[in-house]
C-alpha positions as a Markdown table, in Angstrom:
| # | Residue | x | y | z |
|---|---|---|---|---|
| 1 | Unk | 88.4 | 30.6 | -42.8 |
| 2 | Unk | 89.5 | 30.7 | -39.2 |
| 3 | Unk | 91.4 | 28.2 | -37.1 |
| 4 | Unk | 89.7 | 26.6 | -34.1 |
| 5 | Unk | 91.5 | 25.4 | -30.9 |
| 6 | Unk | 92.7 | 22.1 | -32.4 |
| 7 | Unk | 94.1 | 23.9 | -35.4 |
| 8 | Unk | 91.5 | 22.8 | -38.0 |
| 9 | Unk | 90.2 | 25.4 | -40.4 |
| 10 | Unk | 86.6 | 26.2 | -39.8 |
| 11 | Unk | 84.3 | 28.1 | -42.3 |
| 12 | Unk | 81.9 | 30.3 | -40.5 |
| 13 | Unk | 79.8 | 31.4 | -43.5 |
| 14 | Unk | 78.8 | 34.9 | -44.2 |
| 15 | Unk | 79.9 | 37.4 | -41.6 |
| 16 | Unk | 77.4 | 40.0 | -42.8 |
| 17 | Unk | 73.7 | 39.5 | -43.6 |
| 18 | Unk | 72.9 | 39.1 | -47.3 |
| 19 | Unk | 71.7 | 42.3 | -48.9 |
| 20 | Unk | 71.4 | 43.6 | -52.4 |
| 21 | Unk | 70.2 | 47.1 | -53.3 |
| 22 | Unk | 68.4 | 47.4 | -49.9 |
| 23 | Unk | 66.6 | 44.0 | -50.3 |
| 24 | Unk | 67.5 | 41.5 | -47.6 |
| 25 | Unk | 67.8 | 37.8 | -47.5 |
| 26 | Unk | 64.8 | 35.8 | -48.4 |
| 27 | Unk | 63.1 | 38.8 | -50.0 |
| 28 | Unk | 65.6 | 38.6 | -52.9 |
| 29 | Unk | 63.5 | 35.6 | -54.2 |
| 30 | Unk | 60.4 | 37.8 | -54.1 |
| 31 | Unk | 62.2 | 40.6 | -55.9 |
| 32 | Unk | 63.2 | 38.1 | -58.7 |
| 33 | Unk | 59.6 | 36.9 | -58.9 |
| 34 | Unk | 58.4 | 40.5 | -59.1 |
| 35 | Unk | 60.8 | 41.3 | -62.0 |
| 36 | Unk | 59.7 | 38.1 | -63.8 |
| 37 | Unk | 56.0 | 39.0 | -63.4 |
| 38 | Unk | 56.5 | 42.5 | -64.6 |
| 39 | Unk | 58.3 | 41.2 | -67.7 |
| 40 | Unk | 55.5 | 38.7 | -68.4 |
| 41 | Unk | 52.9 | 41.5 | -67.9 |
| 42 | Unk | 54.8 | 43.7 | -70.4 |
| 43 | Unk | 54.7 | 40.9 | -73.0 |
| 44 | Unk | 51.0 | 40.1 | -72.4 |
| 45 | Unk | 49.8 | 43.7 | -72.4 |
| 46 | Unk | 51.9 | 44.7 | -75.4 |
| 47 | Unk | 50.5 | 41.9 | -77.4 |
| 48 | Unk | 46.9 | 42.6 | -76.5 |
| 49 | Unk | 46.8 | 46.4 | -76.1 |
| 50 | Unk | 50.1 | 47.8 | -77.5 |
| 51 | Unk | 53.6 | 48.7 | -76.4 |
| 52 | Unk | 52.6 | 51.7 | -74.3 |
| 53 | Unk | 50.0 | 49.7 | -72.3 |
| 54 | Unk | 52.7 | 47.0 | -71.9 |
| 55 | Unk | 55.2 | 49.5 | -70.5 |
| 56 | Unk | 52.6 | 50.9 | -68.1 |
| 57 | Unk | 51.7 | 47.5 | -66.9 |
| 58 | Unk | 55.3 | 46.6 | -66.4 |
| 59 | Unk | 55.9 | 49.7 | -64.3 |
| 60 | Unk | 52.8 | 49.2 | -62.2 |
| 61 | Unk | 53.6 | 45.5 | -61.4 |
| 62 | Unk | 57.3 | 46.4 | -60.6 |
| 63 | Unk | 56.3 | 49.2 | -58.3 |
| 64 | Unk | 53.6 | 47.1 | -56.6 |
| 65 | Unk | 56.1 | 44.2 | -56.2 |
| 66 | Unk | 58.7 | 46.6 | -54.7 |
| 67 | Unk | 56.2 | 48.1 | -52.3 |
| 68 | Unk | 55.1 | 44.6 | -51.1 |
| 69 | Unk | 58.7 | 43.7 | -50.5 |
| 70 | Unk | 59.5 | 46.8 | -48.5 |
| 71 | Unk | 56.4 | 46.4 | -46.4 |
| 72 | Unk | 57.1 | 42.8 | -45.6 |
| 73 | Unk | 60.7 | 43.5 | -45.0 |
| 74 | Unk | 59.8 | 46.0 | -42.3 |
| 75 | Unk | 58.2 | 43.1 | -40.4 |
| 76 | Unk | 61.5 | 41.4 | -40.2 |
| 77 | Unk | 63.1 | 38.3 | -41.8 |
| 78 | Unk | 61.4 | 36.0 | -39.4 |
| 79 | Unk | 58.0 | 37.6 | -38.9 |
| 80 | Unk | 55.3 | 35.2 | -37.8 |
| 81 | Unk | 51.6 | 35.5 | -37.0 |
| 82 | Unk | 51.3 | 35.8 | -33.3 |
| 83 | Unk | 47.8 | 35.2 | -32.2 |
| 84 | Unk | 46.7 | 36.8 | -28.9 |
| 85 | Unk | 44.7 | 34.7 | -26.5 |
| 86 | Unk | 44.7 | 31.3 | -24.8 |
| 87 | Unk | 44.0 | 28.2 | -26.9 |
| 88 | Unk | 42.9 | 25.0 | -25.4 |
| 89 | Unk | 43.5 | 21.9 | -27.5 |
| 90 | Unk | 41.2 | 19.0 | -26.7 |
| 91 | Unk | 41.7 | 15.5 | -28.1 |
| 92 | Unk | 45.3 | 15.9 | -29.2 |
| 93 | Unk | 45.4 | 12.1 | -29.5 |
| 94 | Unk | 42.9 | 9.4 | -29.9 |
| 95 | Unk | 42.2 | 7.0 | -27.0 |
| 96 | Unk | 42.1 | 3.4 | -28.0 |
Protein backbone atom coordinates (compact mmCIF):
# COMPACT_ATOMS: atom_id res chain seq x y z
CA UNK A 1 0.00 0.00 0.00
CA UNK A 2 1.25 3.46 -0.86
CA UNK A 3 -0.09 6.89 -0.04
CA UNK A 4 -1.28 9.16 -2.82
CA UNK A 5 -1.11 12.99 -2.76
CA UNK A 6 -4.27 13.40 -0.66
CA UNK A 7 -3.01 10.93 1.92
CA UNK A 8 -5.33 8.03 1.09
CA UNK A 9 -3.82 4.54 0.93
CA UNK A 10 -3.83 3.14 -2.62
CA UNK A 11 -3.32 -0.54 -3.49
CA UNK A 12 -1.41 -0.87 -6.73
CA UNK A 13 -1.71 -4.64 -7.13
CA UNK A 14 1.15 -6.94 -7.99
CA UNK A 15 4.42 -5.15 -8.55
CA UNK A 16 5.90 -8.10 -10.44
CA UNK A 17 4.29 -10.23 -13.14
CA UNK A 18 2.77 -13.49 -11.91
CA UNK A 19 5.07 -16.46 -12.56
CA UNK A 20 5.27 -19.98 -11.13
CA UNK A 21 8.04 -22.41 -12.10
CA UNK A 22 8.70 -20.57 -15.36
CA UNK A 23 5.04 -20.46 -16.41
CA UNK A 24 3.63 -16.95 -16.65
CA UNK A 25 0.21 -15.43 -16.06
CA UNK A 26 -2.65 -16.88 -18.04
CA UNK A 27 -0.67 -20.00 -18.92
CA UNK A 28 -1.00 -21.23 -15.33
CA UNK A 29 -4.58 -22.22 -16.19
CA UNK A 30 -3.33 -24.21 -19.16
CA UNK A 31 -0.75 -25.89 -16.92
CA UNK A 32 -3.45 -26.90 -14.45
CA UNK A 33 -5.55 -28.28 -17.31
CA UNK A 34 -2.55 -30.25 -18.65
CA UNK A 35 -1.96 -31.78 -15.23
CA UNK A 36 -5.64 -32.71 -14.95
CA UNK A 37 -5.71 -34.26 -18.41
CA UNK A 38 -2.55 -36.26 -17.69
CA UNK A 39 -4.10 -37.57 -14.47
CA UNK A 40 -7.31 -38.58 -16.27
CA UNK A 41 -5.30 -40.24 -19.06
CA UNK A 42 -3.36 -42.21 -16.43
CA UNK A 43 -6.60 -43.48 -14.90
CA UNK A 44 -8.18 -44.33 -18.27
CA UNK A 45 -5.15 -46.11 -19.71
CA UNK A 46 -4.38 -47.96 -16.49
CA UNK A 47 -7.93 -49.34 -16.39
CA UNK A 48 -7.92 -50.37 -20.04
CA UNK A 49 -4.31 -51.44 -20.68
CA UNK A 50 -2.50 -51.61 -17.34
CA UNK A 51 -0.45 -49.48 -14.99
CA UNK A 52 2.62 -49.21 -17.23
CA UNK A 53 0.56 -47.98 -20.18
CA UNK A 54 -1.18 -45.53 -17.86
CA UNK A 55 2.13 -44.18 -16.62
CA UNK A 56 3.44 -43.77 -20.17
CA UNK A 57 0.22 -42.02 -21.24
CA UNK A 58 0.50 -39.69 -18.25
CA UNK A 59 4.09 -38.79 -19.11
CA UNK A 60 3.29 -38.22 -22.78
CA UNK A 61 0.30 -35.95 -22.08
CA UNK A 62 2.25 -33.99 -19.45
CA UNK A 63 5.21 -33.45 -21.79
CA UNK A 64 2.95 -32.45 -24.69
CA UNK A 65 1.07 -30.03 -22.43
CA UNK A 66 4.30 -28.50 -21.19
CA UNK A 67 5.63 -28.14 -24.74
CA UNK A 68 2.42 -26.43 -25.88
CA UNK A 69 2.60 -24.01 -22.96
CA UNK A 70 6.21 -23.05 -23.61
CA UNK A 71 5.59 -22.60 -27.36
CA UNK A 72 2.56 -20.38 -26.72
CA UNK A 73 4.39 -18.50 -24.00
CA UNK A 74 7.13 -17.50 -26.41
CA UNK A 75 4.48 -15.69 -28.46
CA UNK A 76 3.76 -13.43 -25.48
CA UNK A 77 0.94 -12.97 -23.02
CA UNK A 78 -1.13 -10.98 -25.47
CA UNK A 79 -0.39 -12.64 -28.79
CA UNK A 80 -3.02 -12.10 -31.43
CA UNK A 81 -3.51 -13.15 -35.00
CA UNK A 82 -2.33 -10.31 -37.18
CA UNK A 83 -3.53 -10.73 -40.71
CA UNK A 84 -1.51 -9.00 -43.39
CA UNK A 85 -3.33 -7.17 -46.12
CA UNK A 86 -6.09 -4.66 -46.60
CA UNK A 87 -9.67 -5.63 -45.91
CA UNK A 88 -12.64 -3.71 -47.25
CA UNK A 89 -15.88 -4.19 -45.36
CA UNK A 90 -18.98 -3.55 -47.39
CA UNK A 91 -22.46 -3.30 -45.96
CA UNK A 92 -21.48 -2.75 -42.36
CA UNK A 93 -25.03 -1.65 -41.68
CA UNK A 94 -28.33 -2.15 -43.41
CA UNK A 95 -29.96 0.79 -45.17
CA UNK A 96 -33.63 1.19 -44.39
